[in-house]
C-alpha positions, 0 to 999 in steps of 0.5 A: 572551343573558341571565343569569337569577338563580334566587334573586333572580329578576333578569335580566342582559344577557350580551354576546358577546365575545372571550376577554379577555387575562388576561396578568399582565405588561405590562398592570398588571391583576390577574385573579381569578374566582368560581365560579357554577353556570351551567345546572347546571355549575360555571363560572368568572366572571373579573373584572379587579380593576384597571379592569374593570366586567365579569365574563367567562365561557365557556359551550359554547366562546363567551365572554360578558361581563356587568356585575357591578354593576347595577340592574335598574331606575333608581336614583339615586346616593343609592340606590347608597350604601345598597346597593340595587344588585345585585352579581353577584360576591356574589349570583347563585350559581345562574344560567341562560343564556337566549336573548333581549335584555333591551332588548326585554323591559323588563318582565322586568327589573323 
């Protein structure tokens, strides 16, 4: 599956996963969420602030994860410091979940 950011015209790989364990005790993790519009519906995107790199969301009974800090083309470490990476926590207010694999369609990601 892929998430398509309507405003920035970018694709993000969404991976099927199980529901994350969001217990506040005994794991030392802190969870939060941001609300985004996914296919026209308000959806909570959960973030593990302690040691996570992924945002988790549920859509039609299935859980997915998406890496929230990424670049849709190759960048070096110098570019990352200049803020050229896409941060899905801030960007991507209007998203579409579509079928497909971003690795099979590299031109869509540029």
